[in-house]
C-alpha positions in Angstrom: 44.1 50.8 35.1 41.7 50.2 32.3 42.4 50.8 28.6 40.3 51.6 25.5 40.8 49.1 22.7 39.6 51.6 20.1 38.3 55.2 20.3 36.7 56.9 23.3 33.4 55.1 22.7 34.8 51.7 22.1 35.6 48.7 24.5 36.8 49.4 28.0 39.0 46.6 29.3 40.1 46.6 33.0 39.1 49.0 35.7 39.0 52.8 35.7 37.8 54.3 39.0 34.6 52.4 40.0 34.0 51.3 36.4 34.9 47.7 35.3 34.9 46.6 31.7 35.6 43.2 30.2 34.8 40.9 27.2 32.7 37.9 27.9 31.7 35.4 25.2 32.3 38.0 22.5 30.2 40.7 24.3 31.2 43.9 26.1 30.3 43.8 29.7 30.4 47.0 31.8 29.7 47.1 35.5 30.5 49.0 38.7 33.3 47.9 41.0 31.7 46.0 44.0 31.9 47.7 47.3 34.1 46.2 50.0 32.5 44.9 53.1 33.9 45.5 56.6 31.9 42.6 58.1 33.8 39.4 58.8 32.6 36.5 56.6 30.0 34.1 58.2 30.6 30.4 58.6 28.4 29.8 55.6 30.3 32.3 53.4 33.6 30.7 54.4 32.2 27.3 53.5 31.0 28.6 50.2 34.4 30.1 49.5 36.2 26.9 50.4 33.9 24.8 48.1 34.4 27.3 45.3 38.2 27.4 45.7 38.4 23.6 45.7 36.4 23.2 42.6 37.9 26.0 40.5 41.5 25.0 41.4 40.8 21.3 40.7 39.1 21.9 37.4 41.5 24.5 36.1 44.1 21.8 35.9 42.1 19.9 33.4 40.9 23.0 31.5 41.7 21.4 28.1 39.3 18.5 28.8 36.6 20.9 30.1 36.9 23.2 27.0 36.4 20.1 24.8 33.7 18.4 26.9 31.4 20.9 28.5 29.9 22.2 25.3 26.2 22.1 26.2 25.2 25.2 28.3 23.6 28.6 27.9 25.3 30.8 25.3 26.3 33.5 27.9 28.0 30.8 30.1 31.6 29.7 29.5 32.6 26.0 29.3 34.5 26.3 32.6 31.7 28.1 34.4 29.3 25.4 33.3 31.7 22.8 34.7 32.1 24.7 38.0 28.4 25.0 38.4 27.8 21.3 37.9 30.6 20.3 40.4 29.5 22.8 43.1 26.0 21.3 43.0 26.9 17.6 42.6 30.6 16.7 43.2 31.8 18.1 46.5 31.7 16.1 49.7 32.9 16.6 53.3 32.6 19.3 56.0 34.1 22.8 55.8 37.0 23.4 55.7 37.9 19.8 54.8 36.0 19.6 51.5 37.1 17.1 48.9 35.9 16.2 45.4 33.3 13.5 45.3 35.2 11.5 42.7 32.4 9.2 41.4 30.4 12.2 40.5 33.2 14.1 38.8 32.6 14.7 35.0 35.1 16.2 32.6 32.5 16.3 29.8 28.7 16.3 29.3 26.7 15.9 26.1 24.8 13.8 23.6 27.5 11.5 22.3 27.0 8.0 23.7 28.8 7.0 26.9 31.5 4.4 27.2 29.3 1.3 27.3 30.2 -1.1 30.1 33.6 0.5 30.5 36.1 -1.3 32.8 39.8 -1.0 33.8 42.0 -4.1 34.0 45.4 -3.9 35.8 48.0 -6.5 34.8 51.1 -4.5 34.2 52.9 -2.0 36.4 52.1 1.6 36.0 49.4 0.9 33.4 45.6 1.0 33.2 44.0 -1.1 30.5 40.6 0.4 29.6 38.1 -1.8 27.8 34.5 -1.1 26.7 31.8 -2.5 24.4 30.8 -0.8 21.1 27.0 -0.6 21.9 24.3 -0.2 19.3 25.4 2.3 16.5 23.3 5.4 16.4 23.6 9.1 15.4 25.5 9.8 18.6 27.2 6.4 19.0 29.6 5.9 16.1 32.6 3.6 15.7 34.7 6.7 14.8 33.9 8.5 18.1 37.2 9.2 20.0 37.9 8.4 23.6 39.3 10.7 26.2 40.7 9.2 29.4 41.5 10.8 32.7 43.2 9.4 35.8 43.6 11.3 39.1 45.8 10.2 42.1 44.7 11.9 45.3 47.8 11.0 47.2 50.1 12.6 44.6 47.5 15.2 43.6 48.4 14.5 40.0 46.3 14.0 36.8 47.1 11.9 33.7 44.8 12.8 30.8 44.8 12.0 27.1 42.4 13.2 24.4 41.8 11.2 21.2 43.2 8.1 22.9 41.4 5.6 20.7 38.4 5.2 18.5 35.3 3.6 20.0 35.7 0.7 17.6 39.1 -0.2 19.1 37.3 -1.4 22.3 40.4 -0.9 24.4 43.2 1.4 25.3 46.3 0.9 27.4 47.2 4.1 29.4 50.7 4.4 30.6 51.2 6.1 34.0 54.2 7.8 35.6 56.3 5.3 37.6 55.5 7.1 40.9 51.9 6.1 40.5 52.8 2.5 41.3 51.3 1.5 44.6 48.9 4.4 44.7 45.1 4.5 44.5 43.7 6.3 41.4 40.3 7.3 40.1 39.7 6.5 36.4 37.3 8.1 33.9 36.5 7.8 30.2 34.3 9.8 27.7 33.8 10.0 24.0 33.5 12.9 21.5 32.6 12.9 17.9 35.4 12.4 15.4 35.4 16.0 14.5 35.4 17.1 18.1 32.2 19.2 17.7 29.9 17.1 19.9 30.9 15.7 23.3 29.4 12.9 25.4 29.1 12.5 29.2 32.2 11.1 30.8 31.8 8.1 33.1 33.5 7.1 36.3 35.1 3.7 35.8 36.2 3.2 39.4 39.0 3.4 42.0 42.0 1.2 41.4 45.4 0.3 43.0 48.2 0.7 40.4 50.7 -2.1 40.3 
């Protein structure tokens, strides 16, 4: 059941009959309820649903990174929708119904801030990834005060480890501690930078796949 947030001519939120109202990016959106189809879905439709379900469920678990990182998109599009659109087009691999994320193409942020220059991960201690990078040439969008965000995903455990504002670009390194059960597992590592005030993000980079000690 829908409800009016003000008087009879104000916002309609929810569904009333065939009318659907919602707020999107600060605007009132009003539409008709879509008709149900009695036709069974085609193989292509099922594949599209599988791809969409994979991407949305995967990205929803790193929503805080997406909200802070996918800031460059049309005004009417949300941060998450922009991320979903990118990953559907670029970061899904496999054959239906066995789709998986194409990990080297995954991005948790996109934008103008300089990428992590020559980023690497060294592994010398159990359950820890040691990120290192170079400062690069200082520019308007490459400042020593830019802050790093790191993300690690373990497919076998289906678990993420993420940390925003992990270290300043000028630090040139950051040691990320992982849960003990990550030891002996393969993980995918990523890093990206945002401006110190968090208003401008940069494109995250895939550092590689690593075996955790």
